[in-house]
py3Dmol code that shows the C-alpha trace and the ligand (Angstrom):
import py3Dmol

protein = """\
ATOM      1  CA  MET A   1     106.050 143.187  12.190  1.00  0.00           C
ATOM      2  CA  PRO A   2     106.862 142.014  15.716  1.00  0.00           C
ATOM      3  CA  SER A   3     106.459 138.378  16.636  1.00  0.00           C
ATOM      4  CA  ALA A   4     102.988 137.677  17.913  1.00  0.00           C
ATOM      5  CA  PRO A   5     100.957 135.440  20.180  1.00  0.00           C
ATOM      6  CA  LEU A   6      99.272 134.121  17.048  1.00  0.00           C
ATOM      7  CA  SER A   7      99.236 130.397  17.612  1.00  0.00           C
ATOM      8  CA  LEU A   8      96.122 128.343  18.183  1.00  0.00           C
ATOM      9  CA  LYS A   9      96.491 126.480  21.462  1.00  0.00           C
ATOM     10  CA  GLN A  10      93.753 123.936  21.811  1.00  0.00           C
ATOM     11  CA  ALA A  11      93.117 121.143  24.263  1.00  0.00           C
ATOM     12  CA  ALA A  12      91.807 117.769  23.088  1.00  0.00           C
ATOM     13  CA  THR A  13      88.445 117.474  24.887  1.00  0.00           C
ATOM     14  CA  PRO A  14      85.131 116.278  23.360  1.00  0.00           C
ATOM     15  CA  LEU A  15      84.052 119.927  23.128  1.00  0.00           C
ATOM     16  CA  ALA A  16      87.361 121.183  21.678  1.00  0.00           C
ATOM     17  CA  GLN A  17      85.711 121.869  18.289  1.00  0.00           C
ATOM     18  CA  GLY A  18      83.333 124.189  20.107  1.00  0.00           C
ATOM     19  CA  VAL A  19      80.291 124.130  22.353  1.00  0.00           C
ATOM     20  CA  ALA A  20      76.830 125.714  22.098  1.00  0.00           C
ATOM     21  CA  TRP A  21      74.337 126.618  24.837  1.00  0.00           C
ATOM     22  CA  ILE A  22      70.718 126.328  23.717  1.00  0.00           C
ATOM     23  CA  GLU A  23      67.806 126.386  26.182  1.00  0.00           C
ATOM     24  CA  GLY A  24      70.115 125.577  29.049  1.00  0.00           C
ATOM     25  CA  GLU A  25      71.737 122.551  27.379  1.00  0.00           C
ATOM     26  CA  LEU A  26      75.371 122.304  26.308  1.00  0.00           C
ATOM     27  CA  THR A  27      75.815 120.691  22.863  1.00  0.00           C
ATOM     28  CA  PRO A  28      78.884 120.030  20.712  1.00  0.00           C
ATOM     29  CA  ILE A  29      78.978 122.871  18.163  1.00  0.00           C
ATOM     30  CA  ASN A  30      78.484 120.628  15.131  1.00  0.00           C
ATOM     31  CA  GLU A  31      75.249 119.211  16.569  1.00  0.00           C
ATOM     32  CA  ALA A  32      73.710 122.558  17.627  1.00  0.00           C
ATOM     33  CA  ARG A  33      70.303 123.437  16.068  1.00  0.00           C
ATOM     34  CA  ILE A  34      67.978 126.428  16.306  1.00  0.00           C
ATOM     35  CA  PRO A  35      64.164 126.163  16.098  1.00  0.00           C
ATOM     36  CA  LEU A  36      62.816 126.965  12.607  1.00  0.00           C
ATOM     37  CA  LEU A  37      60.316 129.507  13.953  1.00  0.00           C
ATOM     38  CA  ASP A  38      62.928 131.578  15.741  1.00  0.00           C
ATOM     39  CA  GLN A  39      62.579 135.139  14.411  1.00  0.00           C
ATOM     40  CA  GLY A  40      66.336 135.453  14.370  1.00  0.00           C
ATOM     41  CA  PHE A  41      66.361 132.829  11.615  1.00  0.00           C
ATOM     42  CA  LEU A  42      63.136 133.798   9.814  1.00  0.00           C
ATOM     43  CA  HIS A  43      63.535 137.594   9.863  1.00  0.00           C
ATOM     44  CA  SER A  44      67.047 138.302  11.102  1.00  0.00           C
ATOM     45  CA  ASP A  45      65.322 139.823  14.145  1.00  0.00           C
ATOM     46  CA  LEU A  46      68.174 139.590  16.599  1.00  0.00           C
ATOM     47  CA  THR A  47      71.326 141.132  17.895  1.00  0.00           C
ATOM     48  CA  TYR A  48      74.610 139.562  18.902  1.00  0.00           C
ATOM     49  CA  ASP A  49      77.979 140.234  20.428  1.00  0.00           C
ATOM     50  CA  VAL A  50      81.390 138.612  20.245  1.00  0.00           C
ATOM     51  CA  PRO A  51      83.902 138.698  23.085  1.00  0.00           C
ATOM     52  CA  ALA A  52      87.181 136.775  22.769  1.00  0.00           C
ATOM     53  CA  VAL A  53      89.290 134.558  24.948  1.00  0.00           C
ATOM     54  CA  TRP A  54      92.999 134.898  24.417  1.00  0.00           C
ATOM     55  CA  ASP A  55      95.822 132.817  25.839  1.00  0.00           C
ATOM     56  CA  GLY A  56      93.621 130.904  28.251  1.00  0.00           C
ATOM     57  CA  PRO A  57      92.693 133.164  31.072  1.00  0.00           C
ATOM     58  CA  LYS A  58      91.462 136.265  29.247  1.00  0.00           C
ATOM     59  CA  LEU A  59      87.885 137.098  28.273  1.00  0.00           C
ATOM     60  CA  GLN A  60      87.080 140.547  26.937  1.00  0.00           C
ATOM     61  CA  GLU A  61      84.205 142.299  28.690  1.00  0.00           C
ATOM     62  CA  VAL A  62      80.771 141.567  27.269  1.00  0.00           C
ATOM     63  CA  ALA A  63      78.681 144.617  26.486  1.00  0.00           C
ATOM     64  CA  ALA A  64      75.299 143.426  25.227  1.00  0.00           C
ATOM     65  CA  SER A  65      71.641 143.842  26.071  1.00  0.00           C
ATOM     66  CA  ILE A  66      70.583 140.355  27.154  1.00  0.00           C
ATOM     67  CA  PRO A  67      67.371 138.862  28.595  1.00  0.00           C
ATOM     68  CA  ILE A  68      68.949 137.183  31.627  1.00  0.00           C
ATOM     69  CA  PRO A  69      71.340 138.831  34.116  1.00  0.00           C
ATOM     70  CA  LYS A  70      74.746 139.662  32.704  1.00  0.00           C
ATOM     71  CA  GLU A  71      76.512 137.936  35.607  1.00  0.00           C
ATOM     72  CA  ASP A  72      74.635 134.663  34.850  1.00  0.00           C
ATOM     73  CA  ILE A  73      75.636 134.836  31.189  1.00  0.00           C
ATOM     74  CA  LYS A  74      79.215 135.452  32.228  1.00  0.00           C
ATOM     75  CA  THR A  75      79.167 132.402  34.533  1.00  0.00           C
ATOM     76  CA  ILE A  76      77.726 130.175  31.786  1.00  0.00           C
ATOM     77  CA  LEU A  77      80.242 131.422  29.207  1.00  0.00           C
ATOM     78  CA  VAL A  78      83.213 130.972  31.528  1.00  0.00           C
ATOM     79  CA  ASP A  79      82.007 127.424  32.258  1.00  0.00           C
ATOM     80  CA  MET A  80      81.634 126.716  28.519  1.00  0.00           C
ATOM     81  CA  VAL A  81      85.134 127.996  27.778  1.00  0.00           C
ATOM     82  CA  ALA A  82      86.577 125.950  30.640  1.00  0.00           C
ATOM     83  CA  LYS A  83      84.685 122.783  29.571  1.00  0.00           C
ATOM     84  CA  SER A  84      85.754 123.168  25.937  1.00  0.00           C
ATOM     85  CA  GLY A  85      89.391 123.616  26.954  1.00  0.00           C
ATOM     86  CA  ILE A  86      89.790 126.106  24.091  1.00  0.00           C
ATOM     87  CA  ARG A  87      92.557 128.555  25.075  1.00  0.00           C
ATOM     88  CA  ASP A  88      92.087 131.047  22.212  1.00  0.00           C
ATOM     89  CA  ALA A  89      88.353 131.237  21.672  1.00  0.00           C
ATOM     90  CA  TYR A  90      85.687 133.050  19.677  1.00  0.00           C
ATOM     91  CA  VAL A  91      82.639 133.487  21.888  1.00  0.00           C
ATOM     92  CA  GLU A  92      79.281 134.535  20.466  1.00  0.00           C
ATOM     93  CA  LEU A  93      76.069 135.576  22.250  1.00  0.00           C
ATOM     94  CA  ILE A  94      72.919 135.901  20.154  1.00  0.00           C
ATOM     95  CA  VAL A  95      69.618 137.277  21.411  1.00  0.00           C
ATOM     96  CA  THR A  96      66.647 136.778  19.087  1.00  0.00           C
ATOM     97  CA  ARG A  97      63.115 138.142  19.314  1.00  0.00           C
ATOM     98  CA  GLY A  98      61.922 134.602  20.089  1.00  0.00           C
ATOM     99  CA  LEU A  99      59.514 132.100  18.545  1.00  0.00           C
ATOM    100  CA  LYS A 100      56.617 133.243  16.351  1.00  0.00           C
ATOM    101  CA  SER A 101      55.142 132.069  13.087  1.00  0.00           C
ATOM    102  CA  VAL A 102      55.773 133.808   9.768  1.00  0.00           C
ATOM    103  CA  ARG A 103      53.174 136.494  10.520  1.00  0.00           C
ATOM    104  CA  SER A 104      50.861 135.864  13.481  1.00  0.00           C
ATOM    105  CA  GLY A 105      51.728 136.636  17.097  1.00  0.00           C
ATOM    106  CA  LYS A 106      52.024 139.868  19.075  1.00  0.00           C
ATOM    107  CA  LEU A 107      55.527 141.236  19.521  1.00  0.00           C
ATOM    108  CA  GLU A 108      54.938 141.993  23.217  1.00  0.00           C
ATOM    109  CA  GLU A 109      54.032 138.335  23.880  1.00  0.00           C
ATOM    110  CA  LEU A 110      57.308 136.982  22.551  1.00  0.00           C
ATOM    111  CA  LYS A 111      60.029 135.739  24.846  1.00  0.00           C
ATOM    112  CA  ASN A 112      63.582 136.505  23.707  1.00  0.00           C
ATOM    113  CA  ASN A 113      65.805 133.535  22.997  1.00  0.00           C
ATOM    114  CA  LEU A 114      69.438 133.438  23.982  1.00  0.00           C
ATOM    115  CA  TYR A 115      72.040 131.336  22.160  1.00  0.00           C
ATOM    116  CA  LEU A 116      75.680 131.069  23.147  1.00  0.00           C
ATOM    117  CA  PHE A 117      78.585 129.338  21.509  1.00  0.00           C
ATOM    118  CA  VAL A 118      82.325 128.999  21.931  1.00  0.00           C
ATOM    119  CA  ILE A 119      84.572 127.881  19.063  1.00  0.00           C
ATOM    120  CA  PRO A 120      88.310 128.157  18.346  1.00  0.00           C
ATOM    121  CA  TYR A 121      89.404 131.736  17.621  1.00  0.00           C
ATOM    122  CA  ALA A 122      88.450 132.955  14.121  1.00  0.00           C
ATOM    123  CA  TRP A 123      90.666 135.187  11.961  1.00  0.00           C
ATOM    124  CA  ILE A 124      89.393 137.673   9.346  1.00  0.00           C
ATOM    125  CA  SER A 125      93.030 138.103   8.357  1.00  0.00           C
ATOM    126  CA  GLU A 126      95.035 134.973   9.143  1.00  0.00           C
ATOM    127  CA  PRO A 127      98.261 135.367  11.178  1.00  0.00           C
ATOM    128  CA  GLU A 128     100.295 134.611   8.038  1.00  0.00           C
ATOM    129  CA  GLU A 129      98.540 137.419   6.120  1.00  0.00           C
ATOM    130  CA  GLN A 130      99.023 139.802   9.064  1.00  0.00           C
ATOM    131  CA  ARG A 131     102.800 139.489   8.761  1.00  0.00           C
ATOM    132  CA  THR A 132     102.808 141.166   5.327  1.00  0.00           C
ATOM    133  CA  GLY A 133      99.404 142.902   5.332  1.00  0.00           C
ATOM    134  CA  GLY A 134      96.160 142.023   3.575  1.00  0.00           C
ATOM    135  CA  SER A 135      94.594 143.172   0.310  1.00  0.00           C
ATOM    136  CA  ALA A 136      91.404 145.240   0.159  1.00  0.00           C
ATOM    137  CA  ILE A 137      89.156 146.762  -2.466  1.00  0.00           C
ATOM    138  CA  ILE A 138      86.733 149.639  -2.313  1.00  0.00           C
ATOM    139  CA  SER A 139      83.522 148.071  -3.523  1.00  0.00           C
ATOM    140  CA  ARG A 140      82.122 149.359  -6.830  1.00  0.00           C
ATOM    141  CA  THR A 141      79.065 147.129  -6.865  1.00  0.00           C
ATOM    142  CA  VAL A 142      77.482 147.479  -3.423  1.00  0.00           C
ATOM    143  CA  ARG A 143      77.090 150.175  -0.793  1.00  0.00           C
ATOM    144  CA  ARG A 144      76.633 149.648   2.945  1.00  0.00           C
ATOM    145  CA  CYS A 145      73.007 149.362   4.019  1.00  0.00           C
ATOM    146  CA  PRO A 146      72.043 152.902   5.148  1.00  0.00           C
ATOM    147  CA  PRO A 147      71.453 153.553   8.869  1.00  0.00           C
ATOM    148  CA  GLY A 148      67.873 154.563   8.044  1.00  0.00           C
ATOM    149  CA  SER A 149      67.225 150.983   6.909  1.00  0.00           C
ATOM    150  CA  MET A 150      69.250 148.972   9.376  1.00  0.00           C
ATOM    151  CA  ASP A 151      70.945 150.552  12.390  1.00  0.00           C
ATOM    152  CA  PRO A 152      74.582 149.476  11.997  1.00  0.00           C
ATOM    153  CA  THR A 153      75.320 150.284  15.650  1.00  0.00           C
ATOM    154  CA  VAL A 154      73.147 147.297  16.611  1.00  0.00           C
ATOM    155  CA  LYS A 155      75.211 144.258  15.675  1.00  0.00           C
ATOM    156  CA  ASN A 156      73.092 142.200  13.300  1.00  0.00           C
ATOM    157  CA  PHE A 157      73.042 139.323  10.818  1.00  0.00           C
ATOM    158  CA  GLN A 158      71.845 141.398   7.862  1.00  0.00           C
ATOM    159  CA  TRP A 159      74.938 140.569   5.857  1.00  0.00           C
ATOM    160  CA  GLY A 160      73.537 140.756   2.301  1.00  0.00           C
ATOM    161  CA  ASP A 161      75.630 143.826   1.429  1.00  0.00           C
ATOM    162  CA  LEU A 162      78.743 142.546   3.233  1.00  0.00           C
ATOM    163  CA  VAL A 163      78.538 139.171   1.484  1.00  0.00           C
ATOM    164  CA  ARG A 164      78.180 140.900  -1.898  1.00  0.00           C
ATOM    165  CA  GLY A 165      81.278 142.898  -0.973  1.00  0.00           C
ATOM    166  CA  LEU A 166      83.172 139.691  -0.178  1.00  0.00           C
ATOM    167  CA  ILE A 167      82.162 138.205  -3.536  1.00  0.00           C
ATOM    168  CA  GLU A 168      83.349 141.331  -5.363  1.00  0.00           C
ATOM    169  CA  ALA A 169      86.650 141.279  -3.434  1.00  0.00           C
ATOM    170  CA  ASN A 170      87.132 137.656  -4.402  1.00  0.00           C
ATOM    171  CA  ASP A 171      86.332 138.430  -8.069  1.00  0.00           C
ATOM    172  CA  ARG A 172      88.892 141.246  -8.002  1.00  0.00           C
ATOM    173  CA  GLY A 173      91.602 139.089  -6.416  1.00  0.00           C
ATOM    174  CA  ALA A 174      91.496 140.689  -2.965  1.00  0.00           C
ATOM    175  CA  MET A 175      90.527 139.504   0.510  1.00  0.00           C
ATOM    176  CA  HIS A 176      88.678 142.367   2.176  1.00  0.00           C
ATOM    177  CA  PRO A 177      85.893 144.647   0.868  1.00  0.00           C
ATOM    178  CA  PHE A 178      85.522 148.240   2.042  1.00  0.00           C
ATOM    179  CA  LEU A 179      81.932 149.442   1.565  1.00  0.00           C
ATOM    180  CA  THR A 180      81.081 153.089   1.055  1.00  0.00           C
ATOM    181  CA  ASP A 181      77.926 154.935   2.132  1.00  0.00           C
ATOM    182  CA  GLY A 182      77.012 155.569  -1.525  1.00  0.00           C
ATOM    183  CA  ASP A 183      78.220 159.187  -1.193  1.00  0.00           C
ATOM    184  CA  ALA A 184      81.944 158.476  -1.607  1.00  0.00           C
ATOM    185  CA  ASN A 185      82.642 157.994   2.103  1.00  0.00           C
ATOM    186  CA  ILE A 186      84.129 154.899   3.744  1.00  0.00           C
ATOM    187  CA  THR A 187      81.962 152.862   6.124  1.00  0.00           C
ATOM    188  CA  GLU A 188      83.094 149.363   7.152  1.00  0.00           C
ATOM    189  CA  GLY A 189      83.693 145.867   5.834  1.00  0.00           C
ATOM    190  CA  SER A 190      82.520 142.300   6.353  1.00  0.00           C
ATOM    191  CA  GLY A 191      82.984 142.048  10.095  1.00  0.00           C
ATOM    192  CA  TYR A 192      85.489 144.833  10.713  1.00  0.00           C
ATOM    193  CA  ASN A 193      85.920 148.563  11.172  1.00  0.00           C
ATOM    194  CA  ILE A 194      88.344 150.521   8.975  1.00  0.00           C
ATOM    195  CA  VAL A 195      91.018 152.972  10.137  1.00  0.00           C
ATOM    196  CA  LEU A 196      93.047 155.143   7.760  1.00  0.00           C
ATOM    197  CA  ILE A 197      96.290 156.764   8.891  1.00  0.00           C
ATOM    198  CA  LYS A 198      97.600 159.928   7.256  1.00  0.00           C
ATOM    199  CA  ASP A 199     100.383 162.238   8.531  1.00  0.00           C
ATOM    200  CA  GLY A 200     100.317 160.599  11.970  1.00  0.00           C
ATOM    201  CA  VAL A 201      96.544 161.011  12.458  1.00  0.00           C
ATOM    202  CA  LEU A 202      94.054 158.112  12.585  1.00  0.00           C
ATOM    203  CA  TYR A 203      90.712 158.540  10.804  1.00  0.00           C
ATOM    204  CA  THR A 204      87.705 156.277  11.280  1.00  0.00           C
ATOM    205  CA  PRO A 205      84.040 156.883  10.364  1.00  0.00           C
ATOM    206  CA  ASP A 206      81.793 158.293  13.087  1.00  0.00           C
ATOM    207  CA  ARG A 207      78.551 157.120  11.431  1.00  0.00           C
ATOM    208  CA  GLY A 208      77.076 154.328   9.360  1.00  0.00           C
ATOM    209  CA  VAL A 209      79.179 151.694  11.135  1.00  0.00           C
ATOM    210  CA  LEU A 210      79.192 149.343  14.094  1.00  0.00           C
ATOM    211  CA  GLU A 211      80.984 151.044  16.971  1.00  0.00           C
ATOM    212  CA  GLY A 212      83.140 147.955  17.374  1.00  0.00           C
ATOM    213  CA  ILE A 213      84.952 147.030  20.580  1.00  0.00           C
ATOM    214  CA  SER A 214      88.199 146.561  18.634  1.00  0.00           C
ATOM    215  CA  ARG A 215      87.827 150.053  17.149  1.00  0.00           C
ATOM    216  CA  LYS A 216      87.482 151.290  20.751  1.00  0.00           C
ATOM    217  CA  SER A 217      90.638 149.348  21.681  1.00  0.00           C
ATOM    218  CA  VAL A 218      92.477 150.867  18.690  1.00  0.00           C
ATOM    219  CA  ILE A 219      91.350 154.345  19.767  1.00  0.00           C
ATOM    220  CA  ASP A 220      92.552 153.647  23.346  1.00  0.00           C
ATOM    221  CA  ALA A 221      95.836 152.208  22.074  1.00  0.00           C
ATOM    222  CA  ALA A 222      96.423 155.183  19.758  1.00  0.00           C
ATOM    223  CA  ALA A 223      95.682 157.625  22.587  1.00  0.00           C
ATOM    224  CA  ALA A 224      98.070 155.762  24.916  1.00  0.00           C
ATOM    225  CA  LEU A 225     100.752 155.993  22.215  1.00  0.00           C
ATOM    226  CA  GLY A 226     100.123 159.721  21.740  1.00  0.00           C
ATOM    227  CA  TYR A 227      98.430 159.644  18.321  1.00  0.00           C
ATOM    228  CA  GLU A 228      95.457 161.811  17.402  1.00  0.00           C
ATOM    229  CA  VAL A 229      92.298 159.926  16.385  1.00  0.00           C
ATOM    230  CA  ARG A 230      89.542 161.665  14.420  1.00  0.00           C
ATOM    231  CA  LEU A 231      86.041 160.176  14.329  1.00  0.00           C
ATOM    232  CA  GLU A 232      84.392 161.914  11.409  1.00  0.00           C
ATOM    233  CA  VAL A 233      83.083 161.390   7.888  1.00  0.00           C
ATOM    234  CA  VAL A 234      85.991 159.709   6.050  1.00  0.00           C
ATOM    235  CA  PRO A 235      86.076 160.356   2.281  1.00  0.00           C
ATOM    236  CA  THR A 236      86.963 157.388   0.094  1.00  0.00           C
ATOM    237  CA  ALA A 237      89.632 159.570  -1.557  1.00  0.00           C
ATOM    238  CA  LEU A 238      91.598 159.569   1.727  1.00  0.00           C
ATOM    239  CA  ALA A 239      92.021 155.794   1.460  1.00  0.00           C
ATOM    240  CA  TYR A 240      93.944 156.216  -1.816  1.00  0.00           C
ATOM    241  CA  THR A 241      96.421 158.665  -0.263  1.00  0.00           C
ATOM    242  CA  ALA A 242      96.658 157.057   3.192  1.00  0.00           C
ATOM    243  CA  ASP A 243     100.099 156.268   4.638  1.00  0.00           C
ATOM    244  CA  GLU A 244      98.723 153.203   6.420  1.00  0.00           C
ATOM    245  CA  ILE A 245      95.427 151.317   6.589  1.00  0.00           C
ATOM    246  CA  LEU A 246      94.240 148.839   9.180  1.00  0.00           C
ATOM    247  CA  ILE A 247      91.052 146.929   9.789  1.00  0.00           C
ATOM    248  CA  CYS A 248      90.007 145.788  13.253  1.00  0.00           C
ATOM    249  CA  SER A 249      87.687 143.176  14.677  1.00  0.00           C
ATOM    250  CA  THR A 250      87.414 140.794  17.614  1.00  0.00           C
ATOM    251  CA  ALA A 251      88.011 138.117  14.958  1.00  0.00           C
ATOM    252  CA  GLY A 252      91.654 138.898  14.216  1.00  0.00           C
ATOM    253  CA  GLY A 253      92.461 142.049  16.183  1.00  0.00           C
ATOM    254  CA  VAL A 254      94.375 144.803  14.397  1.00  0.00           C
ATOM    255  CA  MET A 255      94.943 143.717  10.807  1.00  0.00           C
ATOM    256  CA  PRO A 256      97.224 145.690   8.470  1.00  0.00           C
ATOM    257  CA  ILE A 257      96.123 146.338   4.886  1.00  0.00           C
ATOM    258  CA  THR A 258      99.007 146.938   2.479  1.00  0.00           C
ATOM    259  CA  SER A 259      97.219 146.802  -0.869  1.00  0.00           C
ATOM    260  CA  LEU A 260      94.120 148.693  -1.994  1.00  0.00           C
ATOM    261  CA  ASP A 261      92.417 148.201  -5.355  1.00  0.00           C
ATOM    262  CA  GLY A 262      95.512 146.344  -6.571  1.00  0.00           C
ATOM    263  CA  GLU A 263      97.947 149.166  -5.654  1.00  0.00           C
ATOM    264  CA  HIS A 264     100.370 149.386  -2.740  1.00  0.00           C
ATOM    265  CA  VAL A 265      99.275 151.410   0.276  1.00  0.00           C
ATOM    266  CA  LYS A 266     102.232 153.855   0.346  1.00  0.00           C
ATOM    267  CA  ASP A 267     105.270 151.530  -0.110  1.00  0.00           C
ATOM    268  CA  GLY A 268     103.275 148.336   0.404  1.00  0.00           C
ATOM    269  CA  LYS A 269     104.875 147.655   3.804  1.00  0.00           C
ATOM    270  CA  ILE A 270     103.204 147.584   7.207  1.00  0.00           C
ATOM    271  CA  GLY A 271     103.647 151.072   8.654  1.00  0.00           C
ATOM    272  CA  PRO A 272     105.108 152.023  12.055  1.00  0.00           C
ATOM    273  CA  ILE A 273     101.856 153.304  13.565  1.00  0.00           C
ATOM    274  CA  THR A 274      99.958 150.134  12.626  1.00  0.00           C
ATOM    275  CA  SER A 275     102.792 148.064  14.134  1.00  0.00           C
ATOM    276  CA  ALA A 276     102.774 150.071  17.372  1.00  0.00           C
ATOM    277  CA  ILE A 277      98.984 149.804  17.694  1.00  0.00           C
ATOM    278  CA  TRP A 278      99.137 146.089  16.892  1.00  0.00           C
ATOM    279  CA  ASP A 279     101.660 145.552  19.724  1.00  0.00           C
ATOM    280  CA  LYS A 280      99.638 147.641  22.168  1.00  0.00           C
ATOM    281  CA  TYR A 281      96.368 145.903  21.224  1.00  0.00           C
ATOM    282  CA  TRP A 282      97.773 142.464  22.065  1.00  0.00           C
ATOM    283  CA  ALA A 283      99.442 143.768  25.239  1.00  0.00           C
ATOM    284  CA  MET A 284      96.038 145.110  26.360  1.00  0.00           C
ATOM    285  CA  HIS A 285      94.707 141.515  26.449  1.00  0.00           C
ATOM    286  CA  TYR A 286      96.793 141.062  29.601  1.00  0.00           C
ATOM    287  CA  GLU A 287      95.632 144.315  31.281  1.00  0.00           C
ATOM    288  CA  SER A 288      92.932 143.988  33.960  1.00  0.00           C
ATOM    289  CA  ALA A 289      91.028 146.992  32.561  1.00  0.00           C
ATOM    290  CA  TYR A 290      90.265 144.970  29.431  1.00  0.00           C
ATOM    291  CA  SER A 291      90.141 141.354  30.625  1.00  0.00           C
ATOM    292  CA  PHE A 292      89.624 138.932  33.474  1.00  0.00           C
ATOM    293  CA  ASP A 293      90.941 135.482  34.361  1.00  0.00           C
ATOM    294  CA  ILE A 294      89.298 132.165  33.531  1.00  0.00           C
ATOM    295  CA  LYS A 295      90.197 129.018  35.491  1.00  0.00           C
ATOM    296  CA  TYR A 296      90.349 125.899  33.296  1.00  0.00           C
TER     297      TYR A 296
END
"""
ligand_1 = """\
16
PLP
C 79.779 145.032 10.383
C 80.824 144.935 11.452
N 81.640 145.991 11.674
C 82.613 145.944 12.612
C 82.824 144.801 13.368
C 83.922 144.760 14.408
O 83.379 144.761 15.691
P 84.188 144.257 16.965
O 85.435 145.038 17.030
O 83.267 144.588 18.111
O 84.431 142.807 16.815
C 81.970 143.691 13.176
C 82.157 142.477 13.966
O 81.454 141.482 13.797
C 80.948 143.759 12.200
O 80.132 142.711 11.975
"""
view = py3Dmol.view(width=600, height=400)
view.addModel(protein, "pdb")
view.setStyle({"model": 0}, {"cartoon": {"style": "trace"}})
view.addModel(ligand_1, "xyz")
view.setStyle({"model": 1}, {"stick": {}})
view.zoomTo()
view.show()
């Protein structure tokens, strides 16, 4: 694995632990509160997005549906990042349906609420784990919530299935759960998309998953490196014969998986295609097509 820009560089300001924006006010992250009647809290009626700041001046493009102009959100977020002094940051935007009681209230009368926060960069697979590759399991106890119940392409906080997957992974001595669709096909995991690599081709599910921005970056990186990427139904069986496996998320980037259900993936080493995509992914953080500068 090549050496990486995987250090946390953080300035010591009062907001260095993180900062939240709630109803126009900036608050230190540990003091931030949401109103009890917010439907995002009561009914998980919300959506969210997570861009990242890497190495100070880089913020990945935000692609969310938000109730105030995108440019205004961008200005507020850039200001929050600058005020916090956090150089490698995890930035979250949450839009909820708004305030309503448990039952009463007409949907059309509700005003969406926007919440923003910036905290130090979060890793699904820590830098140390990324050097040797993480361990995953294919969950036996829980399937991914079907798209007919909860649209997985709308990023949401319905994490009951993903949390159960994490608990099972922990019980089975692994870090990362892979959930199936209940019909022996791979979907995604707790905050990441899954990519299998076999005979030089990348496979990732085309349905039942969040169409994550990191998955898009992996697809772009693979295309730039000349690899074929297939978006299609991905049978679980392919995971057991894959040459390489990676997971990808804004929280950690491209993360190699070298053990599945307690067995090595191929020889248990990080494969060459994963390494090449990993390098390209981090290089893309410095390309203007994928990022813009922030002045601290
Ligand atoms: C269920 C799920 N899948 C995939 C992802 C990865 O998405 P992204 O690459 O946009 O961070 C996330 C991120 O939170 C997620 O929650």
